[in-house]
Each structure stands twice: as C-alpha cells, then as structure tokens.
N, C-alpha and C positions, 0 to 999 in steps of 0.2 A: 504493498500500500504505499503510496505517494504520500506525501502532506504536502503540505501547497506551500510553507519553507520551501520544499526540494525543487517543486516547478518552478519556484521565483528563484534559485541558485543554479538549477539549468538552462535557463531562457536569461539569467546577466543581464549586467546590465548592460550589455552594448541591443540588448532587442527591443530597448524602449523604443518609441518611435521618435523623440528626439534624435537618439545616438541616428538611428541609421537615416533619418532624412537628410542631416549633417554633413553623414559621410557621402553618402549620395550626392548630394550636391558636390563635394568637395574633388572625390573622383571623376565627375562626370563633368569637370566646369569647361573642361575644351567643348562640349556638344554643346552645352548650356550656353554657351559666349558667341555660337555658331551663328544657332539659335537667335540670339539675340539681333546680331548684328545683322542679318536677314531679316527678322520682324520691323526694327530702327529703318536699316535703306531704302524697305518698300516703303513703309508710310511717306521716306523724304521725297520719293524719286518711282513714279510710274514706273521708270523703264530699269530698273533693277531688279522686279523680279517675275522676267520675264525667259522664255526658253533657251531664246539665242544668247542671249545675257550670259545666265547661268554658263550656259554652254566655254562662252567666250569667258569668263572667268576661270570658269575647271583648268582649261586651256593655259592659263596663267600660272595660276597654286601646280599646275606638274613639275613646272621647274622647280617651285621653292620644293613641291615636296620630294622629288628628288632628289634633291641636295638634303633635304633632315634625313630622307631612309638613311643615308650614305653616314651620316653625322650620328643618328641612333645609333649603328653599329659600333663608331669608336666612343660614342659617350655611355655604350653601355659595358665597355671595358675601362674606363675610368678617365680616357684619355678625349683632345679637343683634337679637331681638325681644323685648321686655319688657308686652308688650304681653296680647299671648293671652291670659293667664287674664281681666283684666280686660273684654280684649273681648267673650269668653264667655259672662260675668256680666252684659254689656250687652244681646245678640242675644237670652240668654232675656227679658231684664227688655223688647224690646221685642214680644219674640212675644206675652207675657206681658196685654201692656199693648193691642195690640189684639186679642188674642183678649176682651179685656174690654170691651170695645169703646171705641169714638173718639166721644169727644157731640160734635155740630156745631151749636151753638150758634145759628149765623149760618144754619141750615136750621130755622129752628122746632123749637129745641131737640130737636132726632133723637140717633141713638145708633148710629153704624154697626159691623156687625159682618162683616170680610172677611173673606173665606174661608180657608184655611189657606195652601192655596198663596198667595195673597196675603202672609202672616203669613210663612212661611218666605223667599222673595225678598227680602221689606222686608228683614228681619232678616239676612240672607248681606250683602245692598248695604251696609245700615250697617258691617257687617263691613271689609267692601273698602275703604267709605271712610273708614274709621281707617286700615286701611295704606292710603291714596292720601298722605293727609298726614305718616305713618309716612315714607314712602319720598320724599316732596315737600322735606319736611323737612331729611333724610338727603343727598339726590343733589342740590338745586338748591340749599339754605344750607348743606350740608356740612357738617351740625352732627351730632357725634359719633352713633351708631348708639346707644348705650351711655346719653347723654344725654336724646335725642329720643325714645325710647322710654319709658323713666323717666318722664318728664313727662307725657309719654299718657299711663302706665298711672294717674296720678292723674289726670288729665283725666276717665279713659273710664268707671274707678269712679267718682270725684265724678258724673256723667252720672246713672249711675244706681243712685244713690241716690239722689238729689235727685227724682226720675221717681217712685220711691216712697216719697222721705219715710224710707228706712230698711225696708221693709217687704217682706212677703215677698208675690207674686203666687199664691193657693192655688187648685186645682180647673180647674185648666186642659182639662179633655177636653171645655167647649164644652158647646150646646144645641142640639138636634138643628131644633128652633124657630127657633134663631136662622142654621142655617145654617153654625156655625162648629165643626163637630165633626169628629175626624179628626187634632187634631194630637197626641194618645198613641199613632197608630199609628206614628210614629219608634220612640219606647222600648218597646212593649210588641209588637208584632207582629210576626210572624218567614214569611220563604218557605223552605219548604222544609225546614222549621224551622231557620232561621240566623236567630238576631235584624237587626230592620232596620238597625240600627247597624251592625254587622256587613258587611253586605252595603256601606252608605256607603260605612266604612271602603276594604275591598276596591276598591270603583269609584273612588276620590279615588286611591289607593296605585296604579290597572291605569293611569288620566290623569298621575298626576305621571311616574310612571316613566316613561312613553314620549314623553311631555313634554321628562325629560332626554337619554336617549338615542336619540331618535329623530326629534332636530329642533335648529335650525341656534339655537331660543332654548335648547337644553340645552347645547350647544356655547358660546356666549357665555356662559352664568353660568359653567360649569369654568373657563371664561378666564379670565373678569374676577373672579372668584374664587381662582384660582392668583396672577394679577399681573395687577392691575389698569393701571396703566401700559402694562403691552407690550400689553394686551389693546385699550386705547384706541388706543395706534398701530396698530394691527393694522385697525382698521377697527372694532371692536364697540361697541354704543350701549351704555355700562358707567351713566350715567344710565337711560337706558330702561329697561334689565334692572335695577336697583335698585328703582325705582319699583314695577314689575311683581312682584317676588319680595316688596314686602312686603303688596302688595295683595292677592298670596296668599294671604300668611299671615293676616292679619287676614278671608280669605274661609273658609279651613279655621277658623280661631277660632270664626267663626259657625255655622258646622255644627256642630260638637262643641258647642258653647251647646244649639242644638236637638234632638238628642237627648238631651244631658244633662237638658233641662227638662223632655224630653216624657218621661225614666225616672220624673222623680220627682215627673210632673204639676207641678210648682209652678217659677216661676221666684224668686231670690234676687238681690238687688244686690250680695251679697258671693260668691257662685258663683264659682269658679273664680280665689277668693284662693293665691299661691305656684304655680298651674299651669302659670304659665309656666317655670317651675325644672326642676319635673315632665318639659317637653318639651325644655327641653336636656337632662335629662339621658337621653334617650330617644333622643336625637341621637348622643349621646355614646359609652355602650352602645353603641351601634349603629356605631361605628367613626368616623364621619364628625368630618375634624381641626376643630378650631371657631378657625383661623386661614384656611377657607374652601377654595376648589376642593376636597374630598376624599370621598365621601360616596356613600351610594344608599338607596333608598326601601326594598328589603329588612331592608336594615342597621336602617334607622329603624323596622320595624315590629318586627321582633327586641325592638329596645332597649325599647319600646310595652310587646310583649307579658311582655320580663323585671321592667319594675318592675310593672304589672297584675298577675301570676300573684305576684309575690313579697307584693304589698301585701293582696289578697284571700286569699294564705297565712298570711298572721302573726297576719288578725282570722281565720281558721277554726280556728286551734290554737290562738286566746284569748291571744294578744302582747298586754301593755300596750302603749295606742296612742304613750307616749310611745318604746319601746324600736321601733317601726313606722318611728320619724321616726328614731333610730340607724343600725336596719342600713339602712334607702334609703340614707344618707349616705353611710353605709360604702362601698355598692355604686358611686357614683355615682364617690368620689373610689378608690376603686379601678380604676374605670370610666378616668377620666380618666390615671391610672397608664401605663394597658395605651397608651391610644392615644399618650402619650409615649412609649414604650420602641417601636411600633409606627412614629411617623413621626421616631423622632430620628433624625439623621445624612444626616435627604434634601430636595432643595434643596425649597421650595414651588415653583421652576420648573424642573421635572425636564426635565433633556434628550431629544431627540427618540427614543424607540421605547426610553427609560432612564424610562418615568413609572410612576405609580403607578397598578398594575393600574384603578382606581377613577375615574382621573383623567385626561382628553384630553393631548394631548401640546400644548404651548402652541405657536401658529404664527410662524411669524416674517417671514409676510405678511399680507395681509388676509384675514380671515377665509373662511372657502368657507362657498358657501350653500347648497350642493347641495345631493348627495347627501353621509349621515353616513360622515366619515373613519373608518377601519379601525382607528384608535388609541383611537375615541372608548368613556367609559366603559361597561361589561354593563353587564346593570342584573342 
C-alpha cells in the first residue's frame, strides 16, 4: 500500500507544474523566439509571412545554418573555429577562379574550364584542408583553438585577397560553349518549390544528426567534449576526433560558400566577414554549451532560423543596418544568459543516469563501440 506521502515523494518537486513549464520554456527558447519573431514581423509587414518570402529567407538561413552545423561539432568538442567565415569566402573564390578558367601555359597556352561538379568537389576539398590544418595545430601541437583558428582566419582571408588582388569574380553563370554552366543551380533552382540551398542544409543536418546520435563517433565526440581526460582514459581517440570535427567544420563552411556565391553569381574575397560570430551565435541560441559536450543539430538549426528570420525581418520593416547589429547582439547576449541559467549548477561530467538530456553519460570504463547506449543524446 502506497501512502500519499510516498506518492508525493515519487513525483518529487520536479513534477510541479511551475517547474515543468519553466523548464519547457527554457529548453524550448529557440523555438519560442522563432515563433515570436514570425508573429511580430507578420504584424509589422504584410509581405513577411508569404510563401515566397519564407522560402527566400530560408535560402538565406541555409548559409548560416551550414556554418553553424560545422561549428556545433567543434563546440561539442570544447573548441572554437574562427576560420569558417574566411573559409566561406575562399571557397567562393576557388569556385570563381575555376569557373573563369585555369590558364595552362605549359600546354601551349591553353585554358581549362572544369565542369561544375569538379569545381564543387575542389572547393569543398580546400575547405576540408583548412579544417585539417586547424585540427593538426590544435590536436598535435597543442595550440589553443582560439589562437590557432584566429591565425588561420587571417591566413585564409589573405590567400583569397591575393588570388583576386582584392577584386570580385562576377558573372559566374558560365558559358554553354565552354561546358562550365550550371553553377547558379545551387542558388536559384528549386525542387518541389524548395530552394536547393535549403535541401542541401536539410541533408547535411540529417547526416550530422545521425552521426552524432547513431554512431560511435558521436559518442566519442560527446564524451571528449564533456571530459577530455576521462574520455582519453576510457579509450576514446581524442586527438583523432578533434581533427575530424575541424575537417567537418571546414567542409560545411565551403558548402555554405558555394551556395552563397551561387546565389550572388559572384565571389568576393571579403565574403563571410564576421560570419564566424553568426555561426557561434546560432549554436548558442540553439542551447549548446560553449564548454562542450552539450548541444544538438535541432537546436542549432532553430538558432540559425532565429538569426536569419530576425535579420531579414529587420530589413523588410526598414530598420537601420546599425540597429540591426544592436538587435542581433542583444539576442546573442540574452541567449548566453539563458544558457548560463540552464547549465548553472550542473557538473560538466554528470553522474550516470542523471546527466543532461542532450549528453550521453560518461563511461567509467572503455567506451563501447557496439550499438548506441540508451543514455545517448536524443536527436
């Protein structure tokens, strides 16, 4: 027989309506913020909540979200990647350089015009290479992530400026006679009325989400981000994980750069300036902890939509660009404050069975490489 006092004890103080509502509002803040933004700007402008405008804004969000997904992997590992904006710019320059033709003087003064798929692969490979350099500097030479990626930010941006002498590659539509048309397909084409950039964003998000929550690598990443030393003692290849998250971040930034250049049909060496901060903001707004080990793709996507829809909404209602910066900064500060409240008092390495809902519990022994544990973070 169960007494009423036992029932109250089993329900616990956490079962009270007020606590549950507060927790729901705190953990769902990115979704609630997005709803508020849509409602407010729909009232201020009749053109905001239209199908065409929503799809256009979503294509803008795709660039931010792709950067943020790559940044999420790095932040889950407890690091930071300040090169994503520069990598975005350089990938566009690589695409523009190849689309304009590669002069081959040693073959009788000929010019090679690669197919678009070759351009895309090479640009993504360059982004992954930049990430590889970051990962090696940080994991093998123990350079602080902030310092390593800050230095690479300038190196990558400088390379983009040197390649173009500070100029912009325009008219990247290509020429049918040269066989290099189709680059604008990423930015302008649609499938079932959905922009290609949005589809690419969704595919990358699905792949990364499955990687995080249905693979050994995902468990390794959460474990090393939560407590690197404990993960290393448990058999996690911490250095290898660290290298791969930076490689993935560089590849995501390169894809974002290709989409942006395709939308603009031009490539500027200064494209993506300060976008690294936007990517970090999207991850933070989405509820990830900057200390590592907590966060998911769903929240990061919502963070990207919050920033994108807010920025476009301010433009639509005619708010000054200076005030746009103020509003965006205020949203970021508010998100960081909410993160501090959410994770206040929680240990970075939670006890088994009592950890954060987004973080797998840290193993005390060797990490299992079989099927995902039931404690693993849910997508």
